[in-house]
DSSP file (Angstrom, degrees, kcal/mol; ACC not computed):
  #  RESIDUE AA STRUCTURE BP1 BP2  ACC     N-H-->O    O-->H-N    N-H-->O    O-->H-N    TCO  KAPPA ALPHA  PHI   PSI    X-CA   Y-CA   Z-CA
    1    1 A M     >        0   0    0      0, 0.0     4,-2.5     0, 0.0     5,-0.2   0.000 360.0 360.0 360.0 -39.4   45.7  139.5  137.4
    2    2 A Q  H  >  +     0   0    0      1,-0.2     4,-2.7     2,-0.2     5,-0.2   0.896 360.0  52.8 -62.7 -39.3   48.4  137.1  138.7
    3    3 A T  H  > S+     0   0    0      2,-0.2     4,-2.5     1,-0.2    -1,-0.2   0.894 110.1  48.2 -62.7 -39.6   50.9  138.6  136.3
    4    4 A L  H  > S+     0   0    0      2,-0.2     4,-2.3     1,-0.2    -2,-0.2   0.938 113.6  45.5 -64.3 -47.5   50.1  142.1  137.5
    5    5 A V  H  X S+     0   0    0     -4,-2.5     4,-2.0     2,-0.2    -2,-0.2   0.889 114.6  48.4 -63.5 -40.0   50.4  141.2  141.1
    6    6 A L  H  X S+     0   0    0     -4,-2.7     4,-2.4    -5,-0.2    -2,-0.2   0.912 110.6  51.5 -71.4 -38.2   53.6  139.2  140.5
    7    7 A T  H  X S+     0   0    0     -4,-2.5     4,-2.3     1,-0.2     5,-0.2   0.921 112.0  46.3 -60.3 -46.0   55.2  142.1  138.5
    8    8 A I  H  X S+     0   0    0     -4,-2.3     4,-1.9     1,-0.2    -1,-0.2   0.859 112.3  51.0 -66.5 -33.8   54.4  144.5  141.2
    9    9 A H  H  X S+     0   0    0     -4,-2.0     4,-2.1     2,-0.2    -2,-0.2   0.894 110.9  47.3 -70.4 -38.5   55.8  142.1  143.9
   10   10 A I  H  X S+     0   0    0     -4,-2.4     4,-2.3     2,-0.2    -2,-0.2   0.942 113.8  47.8 -66.3 -47.2   59.1  141.6  142.0
   11   11 A L  H  X S+     0   0    0     -4,-2.3     4,-2.4     1,-0.2     5,-0.2   0.884 111.3  51.3 -58.7 -39.5   59.6  145.3  141.5
   12   12 A T  H  X S+     0   0    0     -4,-1.9     4,-2.1    -5,-0.2    -1,-0.2   0.911 108.9  51.8 -64.5 -42.9   58.8  146.0  145.1
   13   13 A C  H  X S+     0   0    0     -4,-2.1     4,-2.2     2,-0.2    -2,-0.2   0.900 110.1  47.7 -49.3 -51.2   61.4  143.4  146.1
   14   14 A V  H  X S+     0   0    0     -4,-2.3     4,-2.1     1,-0.2    -2,-0.2   0.950 115.5  44.1 -63.5 -51.1   64.1  144.9  144.0
   15   15 A F  H  X S+     0   0    0     -4,-2.4     4,-2.1     1,-0.2    -1,-0.2   0.762 110.9  55.4 -70.0 -21.9   63.3  148.5  145.3
   16   16 A L  H  X S+     0   0    0     -4,-2.1     4,-2.1     2,-0.2    -1,-0.2   0.917 108.3  47.5 -71.4 -42.7   63.1  147.3  148.9
   17   17 A V  H  X S+     0   0    0     -4,-2.2     4,-2.3     2,-0.2    -2,-0.2   0.931 114.0  48.2 -60.4 -45.5   66.5  145.7  148.8
   18   18 A I  H  X S+     0   0    0     -4,-2.1     4,-1.3     1,-0.2    -2,-0.2   0.902 112.8  46.0 -63.3 -42.5   67.9  148.9  147.2
   19   19 A F  H  X S+     0   0    0     -4,-2.1     4,-0.9     2,-0.2    -1,-0.2   0.840 111.4  52.0 -76.3 -31.4   66.4  151.3  149.7
   20   20 A V  H >< S+     0   0    0     -4,-2.1     3,-0.5     1,-0.2    -1,-0.2   0.923 111.7  48.0 -64.7 -42.4   67.4  149.1  152.7
   21   21 A L  H 3< S+     0   0    0     -4,-2.3    -2,-0.2     1,-0.2    -1,-0.2   0.788 105.7  59.1 -68.8 -25.5   71.0  149.1  151.4
   22   22 A L  H 3< S+     0   0    0     -4,-1.3    -1,-0.2    -5,-0.2     2,-0.2   0.745  85.8  92.4 -74.0 -22.3   70.9  152.8  150.9
   23   23 A Q  S << S-     0   0    0     -4,-0.9     2,-0.3    -3,-0.5    -3,-0.0  -0.521  75.3-131.5 -75.8 135.9   70.2  153.4  154.5
   24   24 A S        -     0   0    0     -2,-0.2     2,-0.2     1,-0.1    -2,-0.1  -0.681  21.7-110.1 -89.8 143.7   73.3  154.0  156.7
   25   25 A G        -     0   0    0     -2,-0.3    -1,-0.1     1,-0.1     3,-0.1  -0.494  21.6-156.4 -65.8 136.3   73.7  152.2  159.9
   26   26 A Q  S    S+     0   0    0     -2,-0.2     2,-0.3     1,-0.1    -1,-0.1   0.824  72.0  22.5 -85.1 -34.9   73.4  154.6  162.9
   27   27 A E  S    S-     0   0    0      1,-0.2    -1,-0.1     2,-0.0     9,-0.0  -0.830  74.8-118.1-133.7 168.2   75.3  152.6  165.4
   28   28 A G    >   -     0   0    0     -2,-0.3     3,-1.1    -3,-0.1     4,-0.2   0.224  60.6 -58.8 -87.1-147.8   78.0  149.9  165.5
   29   29 A M  G >> S+     0   0    0      1,-0.2     3,-0.9     2,-0.2     4,-0.6   0.593 116.6  84.0 -72.4 -14.7   77.9  146.4  166.9
   30   30 A G  G 34>S+     0   0    0      1,-0.2     5,-3.0     2,-0.2     3,-0.4   0.748  78.4  68.5 -63.3 -22.8   77.0  147.6  170.4
   31   31 A V  G X45S+     0   0    0     -3,-1.1     3,-1.3     1,-0.2    -1,-0.2   0.839  91.6  58.9 -65.0 -34.5   73.3  147.7  169.4
   32   32 A I  T <45S+     0   0    0     -3,-0.9    -1,-0.2     1,-0.3    -2,-0.2   0.857 108.5  44.3 -66.0 -32.4   73.1  144.0  169.2
   33   33 A F  T 3<5S-     0   0    0     -4,-0.6    -1,-0.3    -3,-0.4    -2,-0.2   0.182 128.0 -91.6 -99.5  16.4   74.1  143.5  172.8
   34   34 A G  T < 5S+     0   0    0     -3,-1.3     2,-0.5     1,-0.3    -3,-0.2   0.436  83.4 130.2  97.8  -1.3   71.9  146.3  174.1
   35   35 A G      < +     0   0    0     -5,-3.0    -1,-0.3    -6,-0.2     2,-0.3  -0.763  40.4  81.5 -89.2 136.1   74.2  149.3  174.0
   36   36 A G  S    S-     0   0    0     -2,-0.5    -9,-0.0    -3,-0.1     6,-0.0  -0.912  85.4 -45.6 153.6-178.5   72.6  152.2  172.4
   37   37 A S        -     0   0    0     -2,-0.3     5,-0.1     1,-0.1     6,-0.1  -0.296  49.9-117.8 -77.7 169.1   70.3  154.9  173.2
   38   38 A G  S    S+     0   0    0      3,-0.1    -1,-0.1     4,-0.0     2,-0.1   0.576  82.5  95.9 -81.4 -12.8   67.1  154.3  175.1
   39   39 A S  S >  S-     0   0    0      1,-0.1     3,-0.7     3,-0.0     4,-0.1  -0.396  79.4-123.8 -81.8 162.4   64.7  155.4  172.4
   40   40 A V  T 3  S+     0   0    0      1,-0.2    -1,-0.1    -2,-0.1     3,-0.1   0.873 108.8  44.0 -77.2 -34.2   63.1  152.8  170.1
   41   41 A F  T 3  S-     0   0    0      1,-0.4     3,-0.4     2,-0.0    -1,-0.2   0.233 116.4-106.8 -95.9  14.8   64.3  154.5  166.9
   42   42 A G    X   -     0   0    0     -3,-0.7     3,-0.6     1,-0.2    -1,-0.4  -0.381  52.2 -52.0  86.9-168.5   67.8  155.2  168.0
   43   43 A S  T 3  S+     0   0    0      1,-0.2    -1,-0.2    -2,-0.1    -3,-0.0   0.605 131.6  52.2 -79.0 -12.9   69.5  158.5  169.0
   44   44 A T  T 3  S-     0   0    0     -3,-0.4     3,-0.4     1,-0.4     2,-0.2   0.461 105.4-120.9-107.7   0.8   68.4  160.4  165.8
   45   45 A G    <   -     0   0    0     -3,-0.6    -1,-0.4     1,-0.2     3,-0.1  -0.586  56.9 -29.8  99.7-162.4   64.8  159.7  165.8
   46   46 A A  S    S-     0   0    0      1,-0.2    -1,-0.2    -2,-0.2     2,-0.1   0.662  87.6-125.9 -72.1 -16.8   62.5  158.0  163.2
   47   47 A G        -     0   0    0     -3,-0.4    -1,-0.2     4,-0.1    -6,-0.0  -0.415  21.8 -83.9  97.5-178.8   64.5  159.0  160.2
   48   48 A G     >  -     0   0    0     -2,-0.1     4,-1.5    -3,-0.1     3,-0.1   0.238  68.2 -41.0-108.1-136.5   63.8  160.6  157.1
   49   49 A L  H  > S+     0   0    0      1,-0.2     4,-2.4     2,-0.2     5,-0.2   0.861 126.6  57.1 -68.6 -38.2   62.5  160.0  153.6
   50   50 A L  H  > S+     0   0    0      1,-0.2     4,-2.1     2,-0.2    -1,-0.2   0.868 105.0  51.6 -62.2 -37.9   64.4  156.7  153.2
   51   51 A V  H  > S+     0   0    0      2,-0.2     4,-2.1     1,-0.2    -1,-0.2   0.913 112.1  45.3 -63.2 -47.9   62.8  155.2  156.3
   52   52 A R  H  X S+     0   0    0     -4,-1.5     4,-2.2     2,-0.2    -2,-0.2   0.877 111.6  51.2 -70.3 -36.3   59.2  156.0  155.1
   53   53 A I  H  X S+     0   0    0     -4,-2.4     4,-2.3     1,-0.2    -1,-0.2   0.904 110.6  50.3 -71.7 -34.7   59.8  154.8  151.6
   54   54 A T  H  X S+     0   0    0     -4,-2.1     4,-1.9    -5,-0.2    -2,-0.2   0.888 109.5  51.4 -65.8 -36.1   61.1  151.5  153.0
   55   55 A G  H  X S+     0   0    0     -4,-2.1     4,-1.5     2,-0.2    -2,-0.2   0.907 110.8  47.5 -65.9 -40.9   58.1  151.2  155.2
   56   56 A V  H  X S+     0   0    0     -4,-2.2     4,-2.1     2,-0.2    -2,-0.2   0.896 112.2  49.0 -64.1 -41.8   55.8  151.7  152.3
   57   57 A L  H  X S+     0   0    0     -4,-2.3     4,-1.8     1,-0.2    -1,-0.2   0.840 109.6  52.5 -72.5 -29.3   57.6  149.2  150.1
   58   58 A A  H  X S+     0   0    0     -4,-1.9     4,-1.7     2,-0.2    -1,-0.2   0.841 110.0  49.5 -73.1 -29.7   57.5  146.7  153.0
   59   59 A A  H  X S+     0   0    0     -4,-1.5     4,-2.3     2,-0.2    -2,-0.2   0.912 111.8  46.7 -69.0 -42.4   53.8  147.2  153.2
   60   60 A I  H  X S+     0   0    0     -4,-2.1     4,-2.5     2,-0.2    -2,-0.2   0.857 109.7  54.3 -63.6 -36.6   53.3  146.7  149.5
   61   61 A F  H  X S+     0   0    0     -4,-1.8     4,-2.0     2,-0.2    -1,-0.2   0.873 110.0  48.6 -64.9 -42.3   55.6  143.6  149.6
   62   62 A L  H  X S+     0   0    0     -4,-1.7     4,-1.9     2,-0.2    -2,-0.2   0.899 112.6  46.4 -69.3 -41.5   53.3  142.2  152.4
   63   63 A V  H  X S+     0   0    0     -4,-2.3     4,-2.6     2,-0.2    -2,-0.2   0.899 113.3  47.9 -71.6 -38.1   50.0  142.9  150.5
   64   64 A T  H  X S+     0   0    0     -4,-2.5     4,-2.6     2,-0.2     5,-0.2   0.868 109.4  54.9 -73.9 -29.9   51.3  141.5  147.2
   65   65 A S  H  X S+     0   0    0     -4,-2.0     4,-1.6    -5,-0.2    -2,-0.2   0.938 113.2  40.8 -63.5 -44.4   52.6  138.4  148.9
   66   66 A L  H  X S+     0   0    0     -4,-1.9     4,-2.2     2,-0.2     5,-0.2   0.921 114.4  53.2 -64.5 -45.8   49.2  137.7  150.4
   67   67 A A  H  X S+     0   0    0     -4,-2.6     4,-2.5     1,-0.2    -2,-0.2   0.922 110.0  46.6 -58.0 -47.3   47.4  138.7  147.2
   68   68 A Y  H  X S+     0   0    0     -4,-2.6     4,-1.7     1,-0.2    -1,-0.2   0.852 110.8  53.9 -65.0 -34.8   49.5  136.2  145.1
   69   69 A N  H  < S+     0   0    0     -4,-1.6     4,-0.5    -5,-0.2    -1,-0.2   0.887 110.9  44.7 -65.8 -38.1   49.0  133.5  147.6
   70   70 A V  H >< S+     0   0    0     -4,-2.2     3,-0.6     1,-0.2    -2,-0.2   0.895 114.7  49.2 -68.9 -41.9   45.2  134.0  147.4
   71   71 A L  H 3< S+     0   0    0     -4,-2.5    -2,-0.2    -5,-0.2    -1,-0.2   0.832 115.4  41.9 -71.1 -29.4   45.2  134.2  143.6
   72   72 A T  T 3< S+     0   0    0     -4,-1.7    -1,-0.2    -5,-0.2    -2,-0.2   0.384  83.2 119.4-103.2   3.1   47.3  131.1  143.0
   73   73 A K  S <  S-     0   0    0     -3,-0.6     3,-0.1    -4,-0.5     2,-0.0  -0.421  70.3-106.2 -68.9 147.9   45.8  128.6  145.6
   74   74 A P        -     0   0    0      0, 0.0     2,-0.2     0, 0.0    -1,-0.1  -0.354  39.4 -97.3 -70.3 155.9   44.3  125.5  144.2
   75   75 A S    >   -     0   0    0      1,-0.1     3,-1.1     2,-0.0     0, 0.0  -0.488  18.3-139.6 -72.3 138.1   40.6  125.2  144.1
   76   76 A A  T 3  S+     0   0    0      1,-0.2    -1,-0.1    -2,-0.2     5,-0.1   0.785 104.3  51.1 -69.0 -24.7   38.9  123.3  147.0
   77   77 A L  T 3  S+     0   0    0      3,-0.0    -1,-0.2     2,-0.0    -2,-0.0   0.395  80.8 122.0 -94.3   3.3   36.6  121.6  144.4
   78   78 A S    <   -     0   0    0     -3,-1.1     3,-0.4     1,-0.1     6,-0.1  -0.349  55.4-149.3 -66.0 145.7   39.3  120.5  142.1
   79   79 A D  S    S+     0   0    0      1,-0.2    -1,-0.1     5,-0.1    -3,-0.0   0.407  83.1  82.6 -94.1   0.9   39.3  116.7  141.4
   80   80 A S        +     0   0    0      4,-0.1     2,-0.3     5,-0.0    -1,-0.2   0.414  67.6  99.7 -87.9   6.6   43.0  116.6  140.9
   81   81 A T  S  > S-     0   0    0     -3,-0.4     4,-1.2     1,-0.1     3,-0.1  -0.660  73.9-133.0 -90.3 151.6   43.9  116.4  144.6
   82   82 A L  H  > S+     0   0    0     -2,-0.3     4,-1.4     1,-0.2     7,-0.2   0.836 102.6  60.9 -73.3 -31.6   44.8  113.1  146.2
   83   83 A M  H  4 S+     0   0    0      1,-0.2    -1,-0.2     2,-0.2    -4,-0.0   0.856 108.5  42.5 -66.8 -33.9   42.4  113.8  149.2
   84   84 A T  H  4 S+     0   0    0      1,-0.2    -1,-0.2    -3,-0.1    -2,-0.2   0.742 106.7  61.7 -80.9 -24.2   39.4  114.0  147.0
   85   85 A Q  H >< S-     0   0    0     -4,-1.2     3,-1.2     1,-0.2    -2,-0.2   0.814  79.6-179.9 -72.8 -29.7   40.3  111.1  144.8
   86   86 A G  G ><  -     0   0    0     -4,-1.4     3,-1.1     1,-0.2    -1,-0.2  -0.369  64.7 -17.2  66.8-143.1   40.2  108.6  147.7
   87   87 A A  G >  S+     0   0    0      1,-0.2     3,-1.2     2,-0.2    -1,-0.2   0.660 127.6  74.4 -74.8 -14.5   41.1  104.9  146.7
   88   88 A A  G <  S+     0   0    0     -3,-1.2    -1,-0.2     1,-0.3    -2,-0.2   0.741  92.7  54.7 -70.1 -21.0   40.4  105.6  143.0
   89   89 A G  G <  S+     0   0    0     -3,-1.1     2,-0.5    -7,-0.2    -1,-0.3   0.511  87.7  94.3 -89.0  -4.4   43.7  107.5  142.8
   90   90 A I    <   -     0   0    0     -3,-1.2     2,-0.3    -4,-0.1    -3,-0.0  -0.797  61.9-157.8 -92.6 124.4   45.8  104.6  144.1
   91   91 A T        -     0   0    0     -2,-0.5     3,-0.1     1,-0.0    -2,-0.1  -0.775  18.4-115.5-101.9 147.8   47.4  102.4  141.5
   92   92 A A        -     0   0    0     -2,-0.3    -1,-0.0     1,-0.1     0, 0.0  -0.488  38.7 -98.9 -77.2 149.3   48.5   98.9  142.0
   93   93 A P        -     0   0    0      0, 0.0    -1,-0.1     0, 0.0     3,-0.1  -0.293  47.3 -92.3 -66.9 154.2   52.2   98.0  141.6
   94   94 A A        -     0   0    0      1,-0.1     3,-0.1    -3,-0.1     2,-0.0  -0.390  47.9-105.3 -65.4 142.1   53.4   96.6  138.3
   95   95 A P        -     0   0    0      0, 0.0     2,-0.2     0, 0.0    -1,-0.1  -0.305  39.7 -97.6 -64.2 149.2   53.4   92.8  138.2
   96   96 A A        -     0   0    0     -3,-0.1     2,-0.3     1,-0.1     0, 0.0  -0.500  38.4-127.2 -67.5 136.8   56.7   91.0  138.4
   97   97 A Q        -     0   0    0     -2,-0.2     3,-0.1    -3,-0.1    -1,-0.1  -0.661  21.0-113.2 -88.0 138.1   58.1   90.0  135.1
   98   98 A A        -     0   0    0     -2,-0.3    -1,-0.1     1,-0.1     2,-0.0  -0.389  44.0 -93.7 -67.4 148.7   59.2   86.4  134.5
   99   99 A P        -     0   0    0      0, 0.0    -1,-0.1     0, 0.0     3,-0.0  -0.359  40.9-116.9 -64.2 143.5   63.0   86.0  134.0
  100  100 A V    >   -     0   0    0     -3,-0.1     3,-1.7     4,-0.1     2,-0.1  -0.674  30.3-112.2 -82.5 133.1   64.0   86.0  130.3
  101  101 A P  T 3  S+     0   0    0      0, 0.0    -1,-0.1     0, 0.0     3,-0.1  -0.447 103.2  21.2 -66.7 140.1   65.6   82.8  129.1
  102  102 A G  T 3  S+     0   0    0      1,-0.2     3,-0.1    -2,-0.1    -2,-0.0   0.519  99.6 125.6  85.7   8.1   69.2   83.2  128.3
  103  103 A G  S <  S-     0   0    0     -3,-1.7     2,-0.3     1,-0.2    -1,-0.2   0.095  72.2 -45.5 -83.0-156.5   69.5   86.2  130.5
  104  104 A V        -     0   0    0     -3,-0.1     2,-0.4     2,-0.0    -1,-0.2  -0.564  57.8-172.3 -75.4 128.6   71.9   86.8  133.3
  105  105 A S        -     0   0    0     -2,-0.3    -1,-0.0     2,-0.1     0, 0.0  -0.956  22.0-155.5-122.4 141.6   72.3   84.0  135.8
  106  106 A F        +     0   0    0     -2,-0.4     2,-0.3     2,-0.1    -1,-0.1   0.219  60.5 110.9 -99.3  18.0   74.2   84.0  139.0
  107  107 A E  S    S-     0   0    0      1,-0.0     2,-0.5     0, 0.0    -2,-0.1  -0.692  71.5-118.3 -89.5 143.4   74.9   80.3  139.1
  108  108 A E        -     0   0    0     -2,-0.3     2,-0.4     3,-0.0    -2,-0.1  -0.647  24.0-146.2 -78.7 129.1   78.4   79.2  138.6
  109  109 A K        -     0   0    0     -2,-0.5     2,-0.1     1,-0.1    -1,-0.0  -0.785  26.5-103.5 -98.2 144.2   79.1   76.9  135.6
  110  110 A A        -     0   0    0     -2,-0.4    -1,-0.1     1,-0.1     3,-0.1  -0.354  34.2-123.2 -66.1 136.3   81.6   74.3  135.7
  111  111 A L        -     0   0    0      1,-0.1     2,-0.1    -2,-0.1    -1,-0.1  -0.519  33.5-100.0 -76.1 148.7   84.8   75.1  133.9
  112  112 A P        -     0   0    0      0, 0.0    -1,-0.1     0, 0.0     3,-0.1  -0.404  41.4-109.2 -66.9 141.6   85.9   72.6  131.2
  113  113 A K    >   -     0   0    0      1,-0.1     3,-1.8     4,-0.1     2,-0.1  -0.316  46.2 -85.9 -64.0 155.1   88.6   70.1  132.3
  114  114 A P  T 3  S+     0   0    0      0, 0.0    -1,-0.1     0, 0.0    -3,-0.0  -0.412 118.6  26.3 -61.0 136.8   92.0   70.6  130.8
  115  115 A G  T 3  S+     0   0    0      1,-0.3    -2,-0.1    -3,-0.1     0, 0.0   0.121  98.9 105.7  96.2 -22.2   92.2   68.9  127.5
  116  116 A E  S <  S-     0   0    0     -3,-1.8    -1,-0.3     1,-0.1     2,-0.1  -0.676  75.1-112.4 -89.9 144.5   88.4   69.0  126.8
  117  117 A P    >   -     0   0    0      0, 0.0     3,-1.2     0, 0.0    -4,-0.1  -0.436  28.7-115.7 -70.7 153.2   86.9   71.4  124.3
  118  118 A A  T 3  S+     0   0    0      1,-0.2     3,-0.1    -6,-0.1    -2,-0.0   0.752 110.0  55.9 -63.0 -26.4   84.8   74.1  125.8
  119  119 A G  T 3  S+     0   0    0      1,-0.2     2,-1.0    -7,-0.0    -1,-0.2   0.690  93.2  72.9 -83.6 -12.7   81.5   73.0  124.1
  120  120 A E    <   +     0   0    0     -3,-1.2     2,-0.4     2,-0.0    -1,-0.2  -0.679  59.5 156.4-106.1  85.0   81.6   69.4  125.5
  121  121 A Q              0   0    0     -2,-1.0    -3,-0.0     1,-0.1   -10,-0.0  -0.853 360.0 360.0-108.6 146.7   80.8   69.6  129.2
  122  122 A K              0   0    0     -2,-0.4    -1,-0.1     0, 0.0    -2,-0.0   0.322 360.0 360.0-115.8 360.0   79.3   66.6  131.2
């Protein structure tokens, strides 16, 4: 069922974009600032077939969005959520490891004095 709803949703999205782009704008930038005719749908009316198809596609988009959301929501009775696990789902941090002998040390070692071999430090 999820696959069917998702397929219809994606096809509706593609066709909705196509039909919105096919419609021609009726007026210029003056509509943004309130210049235009006084009617709700512009000076030419509600439009023709493209407007109706766009409205139907928008309604299908809305319905498939809500249906897919309902179909894919996690179950409220599932034990995999953190809220239902409580303190059992919390793990303790890993214990600190002891330093490895011969590992990296940030202490400065005394340099050998001139004339002494490097292995004989006192």
